[in-house]
KEMIKE-797089 format. One line per 3 residues: their letters; for each residue x, y, z of N, C-alpha, C. Coordinates in steps of 0.1 Angstrom, whole numbers, m for minus. Atoms other than C-alpha are relative to their C-alpha. Example, Ala and Ser with C-alpha at 12.3 -4.5 7.8 and 13.67 -1.06 7.14 Angstrom:
BEGIN
AS	9 m12 0 123 m45 78 9 12 0; m9 m11 0 137 m11 71 m8 11 8 $
END
This chain:
BEGIN
MKS	m5 m14 3 1066 991 1073 6 6 12; m5 m6 m12 1070 1002 1109 13 m6 4; m13 7 m4 1097 976 1116 12 5 m9 $
RTL	m10 m5 9 1116 988 1085 4 14 3; m3 m14 m3 1113 1024 1095 8 1 13; m8 1 m12 1126 1016 1130 14 m4 m3 $
LVR	m13 5 3 1155 997 1115 9 10 m6; m7 m10 7 1165 1025 1092 4 11 10; m3 m10 m10 1163 1050 1121 11 m4 9 $
ALR	m10 5 m9 1184 1028 1143 14 0 m7; m12 0 7 1210 1024 1116 6 14 m3; m4 m14 1 1211 1061 1110 7 5 12 $
WAT	m6 m5 m13 1218 1068 1147 13 m8 3; m13 8 m2 1244 1039 1148 11 6 m8; m10 m6 8 1262 1054 1119 6 13 5 $
AAT	m5 m13 m6 1263 1088 1135 9 m2 12; m8 3 m12 1276 1073 1167 14 m5 m3; m13 5 3 1304 1054 1151 9 11 m7 $
LAA	m7 m11 6 1314 1084 1130 5 10 11; m4 m9 m11 1315 1106 1162 11 m7 8; m11 7 m8 1336 1079 1180 13 1 m8 $
GGY	m12 m1 8 1361 1078 1151 6 15 0; m4 m13 0 1362 1116 1151 7 4 13; m5 m3 m13 1368 1118 1188 14 m6 2 $
IHA	m13 7 m2 1397 1093 1187 11 8 m8; m10 m8 8 1414 1113 1159 3 14 6; m2 m13 m6 1409 1146 1177 9 m2 12 $
QLY	m8 2 m12 1424 1131 1209 15 m2 m4; m13 3 4 1454 1118 1190 7 13 m5; m6 m13 5 1459 1152 1173 4 8 12 $
ADG	m3 m8 m11 1458 1169 1207 12 m6 8; m11 7 m8 1482 1143 1223 13 1 m7; m13 m1 6 1510 1150 1199 1 m1 m15 $
YRF	m1 2 14 1501 1142 1163 m1 13 m7; 0 m13 7 1496 1179 1156 14 5 m4; m14 m4 4 1534 1182 1154 5 m9 m11 $
VHV	m5 9 11 1537 1155 1127 m4 7 m13; 1 m7 13 1542 1170 1092 m11 m7 m8; 11 4 9 1510 1167 1070 m9 m10 8 $
VGP	9 9 m7 1497 1138 1091 m9 6 11; 7 m7 m11 1487 1161 1120 m13 7 m6; 12 m6 6 1464 1183 1098 m10 m10 m6 $
LFL	9 11 5 1450 1151 1082 m9 m6 11; 7 5 m12 1440 1138 1117 m11 11 4; 10 m11 m4 1423 1172 1124 m11 0 m10 $
LQA	10 0 11 1405 1171 1090 m9 m12 2; 8 12 m2 1393 1135 1097 m9 2 12; 8 m2 m11 1380 1145 1131 m12 10 m3 $
GAS	10 m10 3 1362 1176 1118 m11 m6 m10; 9 6 9 1346 1157 1089 m9 m10 7; 8 11 m8 1335 1128 1112 m11 7 8 $
FAL	10 m7 m9 1318 1152 1137 m11 6 m8; 10 m7 9 1301 1172 1109 m10 m10 m5; 9 10 5 1287 1141 1093 m9 m6 10 $
AVL	8 5 m11 1275 1127 1126 m11 9 4; 10 m10 m3 1257 1159 1134 m11 0 m10; 10 m1 11 1240 1160 1100 m9 m12 0 $
LAA	8 12 0 1229 1124 1102 m10 0 12; 9 0 m11 1215 1128 1137 m11 10 m1; 11 m10 1 1196 1159 1127 m10 m3 m11 $
GTP	10 4 9 1178 1140 1100 1 5 m14; m3 m6 14 1194 1156 1069 m2 m12 m10; 1 10 10 1184 1137 1037 13 m7 m3 $
PPL	m12 7 m1 1209 1109 1037 8 m5 m12; m7 7 11 1219 1097 1002 15 5 m2; m14 m5 1 1250 1120 998 7 m2 13 $
LRA	m7 1 m13 1258 1118 1035 5 m15 2; m5 13 m1 1260 1080 1033 13 m2 m8; m12 1 8 1285 1083 1005 12 7 6 $
AAA	m10 m7 m7 1305 1109 1024 5 m7 12; m4 8 m12 1305 1088 1056 9 m12 m4; m8 11 5 1318 1058 1036 14 5 m4 $
GVA	m13 m6 4 1346 1080 1022 8 3 11; m7 m3 m12 1356 1092 1056 6 m12 7; m4 13 m7 1357 1057 1071 11 m7 m9 $
LGA	m10 7 8 1376 1042 1041 13 8 0; m12 m8 m1 1400 1071 1042 8 m2 12; m7 2 m12 1408 1065 1078 6 m14 0 $
LGG	m6 14 1 1413 1027 1072 11 0 m9; m11 0 9 1434 1034 1042 13 6 6; m11 m7 m7 1456 1058 1062 7 m9 10 $
FAA	m5 9 m10 1459 1032 1090 9 m10 m7; m8 11 7 1471 1005 1065 13 6 m6; m12 m6 6 1495 1029 1047 10 3 10 $
SRT	m10 m4 m10 1511 1041 1079 8 m12 6; m7 12 m5 1520 1005 1088 6 m8 m11; m7 7 12 1533 995 1053 9 10 m7 $
VGV	m9 m8 8 1546 1021 1029 2 14 7; m1 m13 m7 1542 1051 1053 m9 11 m6; 8 m11 4 1523 1083 1050 8 13 1 $
FGF	m9 m12 0 1545 1113 1040 12 m2 9; m12 3 m8 1574 1096 1057 m3 m4 14; 4 4 m14 1554 1088 1089 m4 m14 0 $
TER	3 14 m1 1551 1052 1100 m4 m3 14; 4 5 m13 1535 1033 1129 2 m15 0; m1 14 m1 1537 997 1141 m12 m6 7 $
GLR	11 7 m7 1509 973 1149 m12 8 4; 11 m7 m6 1481 986 1171 4 11 9; m5 m11 m8 1500 1015 1184 m4 13 m7 $
PAP	1 0 m14 1492 1039 1199 m12 m8 6; 11 8 m7 1471 1018 1223 m7 8 10; 9 9 8 1442 1016 1227 m6 7 m11 $
QAA	7 m8 10 1433 1044 1202 0 m7 m13; m1 6 13 1445 1024 1172 m11 m11 m2; 10 11 1 1423 994 1179 m14 6 1 $
LSL	14 m6 m1 1393 1016 1189 m3 7 m13; 2 m7 12 1397 1036 1157 m4 m10 m11; 4 10 10 1396 1004 1136 m14 m5 3 $
LAE	13 4 m3 1365 993 1154 m11 10 m4; 9 m10 3 1348 1026 1149 m2 2 m15; 1 m1 15 1356 1029 1111 m7 m12 m6 $
TGT	6 12 5 1347 993 1105 m15 m1 3; 14 m1 m4 1314 998 1124 m7 9 m8; 7 m9 9 1306 1028 1103 m3 m7 m14 $
LLC	3 6 13 1310 1008 1071 m10 m11 1; 10 10 m2 1290 979 1085 m14 6 1; 13 m6 m1 1261 1002 1095 m5 6 m14 $
LAL	4 m5 13 1262 1019 1061 m5 m11 m10; 3 11 9 1261 985 1043 m14 m5 3; 13 5 m5 1231 974 1064 m11 10 m4 $
WQA	9 m11 4 1214 1008 1058 m4 0 m15; 3 0 14 1218 1006 1021 m8 m12 m4; 8 12 3 1204 970 1020 m14 2 4 $
AVF	14 m3 m4 1173 982 1039 m7 9 m10; 6 m9 10 1168 1010 1015 m3 m7 m13; 2 8 13 1172 986 985 m12 m8 1 $
RAR	12 8 m2 1146 963 999 m13 8 0; 12 m9 1 1122 992 1004 m3 4 m14; 3 m4 14 1126 1003 968 m6 m12 m8 $
RRE	5 11 7 1119 968 956 m15 m3 3; 14 2 m5 1086 967 976 m8 12 m5; 8 m12 5 1075 1000 959 m8 m4 m12 $
APP	8 4 11 1059 980 931 m14 1 3; 14 m2 m2 1022 987 926 m8 m12 4; 8 12 m4 996 964 943 m8 m5 m12 $
VRL	7 6 11 975 941 922 m13 8 m4; 12 m7 4 945 965 923 2 12 m9; m3 m11 9 963 991 902 m6 m3 m14 $
EPR	6 2 13 945 995 869 7 8 m11; m7 m6 11 966 1002 838 m10 5 m10; 8 m4 11 953 1020 808 m2 m11 m10 $
PGS	2 10 10 938 997 781 12 0 m10; m10 1 10 966 984 759 14 4 4; m14 m4 m5 995 996 780 6 m11 8 $
AWP	m8 11 m7 1022 975 796 m3 1 15; 2 0 m15 1020 965 832 14 0 6; 10 m10 m5 1027 984 853 m2 12 m9 $
SPR	4 m11 9 1010 1014 837 11 11 m1; m10 m12 1 1035 1040 822 m6 12 6; 6 m12 m6 1010 1066 834 2 0 15 $
LRE	m2 1 m15 1013 1054 870 15 4 3; m14 m4 m2 1051 1056 867 2 15 m2; m2 m15 3 1048 1091 853 m6 8 12 $
LRN	6 m7 m12 1025 1102 882 10 m1 12; m9 2 m11 1050 1087 907 12 9 m1; m12 m9 2 1079 1107 892 m4 14 2 $
TVR	4 m13 m2 1058 1138 892 m2 3 15; 1 m2 m14 1050 1134 929 14 2 6; m14 m2 m5 1088 1130 936 5 14 m3 $
VLL	m5 m13 4 1095 1162 917 m7 11 8; 8 m11 m7 1067 1183 933 4 1 15; m3 0 m15 1076 1172 969 15 0 3 $
GLD	m14 0 m2 1114 1172 963 5 m12 8; m3 12 m8 1117 1136 976 14 m6 m3; m13 6 3 1150 1118 980 m2 m15 m3 $
DDT	2 15 4 1157 1081 971 m4 m8 12; 4 8 m11 1150 1070 1006 m15 1 4; 14 m2 m2 1113 1079 1003 m8 m8 m11 $
AVV	8 8 10 1089 1054 987 m13 8 m3; 12 m5 5 1060 1066 966 m9 m11 m6; 9 10 5 1031 1043 961 m13 6 m5 $
IRQ	13 m5 5 1001 1050 939 m9 m12 m3; 10 11 2 970 1028 940 m12 6 m7; 13 m4 6 940 1031 917 m10 m9 3 $
LSG	11 8 m4 908 1018 931 m12 2 m10; 10 0 10 882 1009 905 m14 0 6; 14 0 m4 845 1015 908 m7 m13 m4 $
DAR	7 12 3 819 987 904 m5 1 m15; 4 1 14 803 977 871 m9 11 m4; 9 m11 3 777 1005 873 7 13 1 $
GCP	m8 m12 m1 805 1030 879 m3 8 12; 3 m6 m13 794 1038 914 5 m8 11; m6 m14 m1 814 1048 935 10 2 m11 $
PPE	m9 m3 11 836 1066 910 14 m5 4; m14 4 m3 873 1055 907 7 10 8; m8 m9 m8 898 1069 931 15 m4 m2 $
TVV	m15 3 1 936 1072 930 6 5 13; m6 m2 m13 955 1070 963 15 2 m2; m14 m3 1 989 1086 966 6 m1 14 $
EVL	m6 1 m14 1011 1075 996 15 3 m1; m14 m3 m1 1045 1089 1005 5 m6 13; m4 8 m12 1064 1066 1029 15 2 2 $
PMD	m15 m2 m2 1098 1079 1042 6 m12 7; m6 12 m5 1122 1051 1050 9 3 12; m9 m4 m11 1142 1071 1076 m7 4 13 $
GGE	7 m3 m12 1115 1074 1102 m9 11 0; 9 m12 1 1096 1104 1089 m14 m4 0; 15 3 0 1058 1107 1090 m5 m3 m14 $
PHR	6 3 13 1040 1090 1061 m12 9 m3; 11 m9 4 1014 1110 1042 m8 m7 m11; 9 6 9 984 1100 1021 m10 10 m5 $
WTL	9 m9 6 962 1118 996 m9 m9 m9; 10 7 9 930 1106 977 m5 10 m10; 5 m8 11 921 1120 943 m12 m8 m5 $
HRS	12 7 4 885 1112 932 m1 0 m15; 0 2 15 893 1103 896 10 m10 m3; m10 11 4 912 1077 877 14 6 m3 $
ADQ	m13 m5 2 949 1080 871 2 7 m14; 0 m5 13 944 1087 834 m5 15 m1; 6 m14 0 924 1119 843 8 10 8 $
ITE	m7 m9 m9 949 1133 868 11 8 m8; m10 m9 6 970 1163 856 10 4 11; m10 m5 m9 1001 1178 871 m6 11 10 $
HDL	6 m10 m9 979 1207 884 m8 m7 11; 8 7 m11 956 1182 902 9 m5 11; m9 5 m10 986 1166 919 5 11 8 $
RTA	m6 m11 m7 1001 1200 928 m10 5 11; 11 m5 m9 967 1211 944 m2 m10 11; 2 10 m11 963 1178 963 11 m1 9 $
LLH	m12 2 m8 998 1174 975 3 12 9; m4 m12 m7 1003 1210 986 m11 6 9; 11 m6 m7 969 1219 999 m10 m9 7 $
RRQ	10 9 m6 950 1188 1009 7 m12 7; m8 11 m7 975 1168 1030 m9 m6 11; 8 7 m11 958 1141 1051 9 m4 11 $
END
């Protein structure tokens, strides 16, 4: 878990760095003369502003699902504009090869790096979601399918109460008592952020079938361990 958390954190910062690099290159080209190019100049300025804004939000730890999509859009837009300017032209504006040098090549590296970091980040999140399956000690209700629909319902309720995003794993484990019923069953709720945030754990001293939304709200909001 710690290694996955560090990987996601590293990819978040790497994405912010490549976005900032791409934004800086476009801002420099704008200042160096592209501001006088019809339509293309404002587009360079917009590209730079969007890249810097997304880089700051990612570095600040803003919940990332929508930011990843926006970052991919910015990088793809820059690469699409690069290709168009060297083929069909962009509003009558054309360039050749990797000119201006070295900004054109550096911009390609920055935008490609952003897309690569985003792809690796999404893969790490996908693997974390697959590992969110309940452990073998989970106890479903008699006659219910495995995993217990009740446990899935509790997991969804935890997400709603805490306002969790898709990059946060929720694991619920039900620990059964012995044959004499002592100690009583316990239900453990764990919230595990995948972007480097602090994990949290709560223990409710009753079975999953007996837990109500009020019990969850009280435990999550007032008895954080």
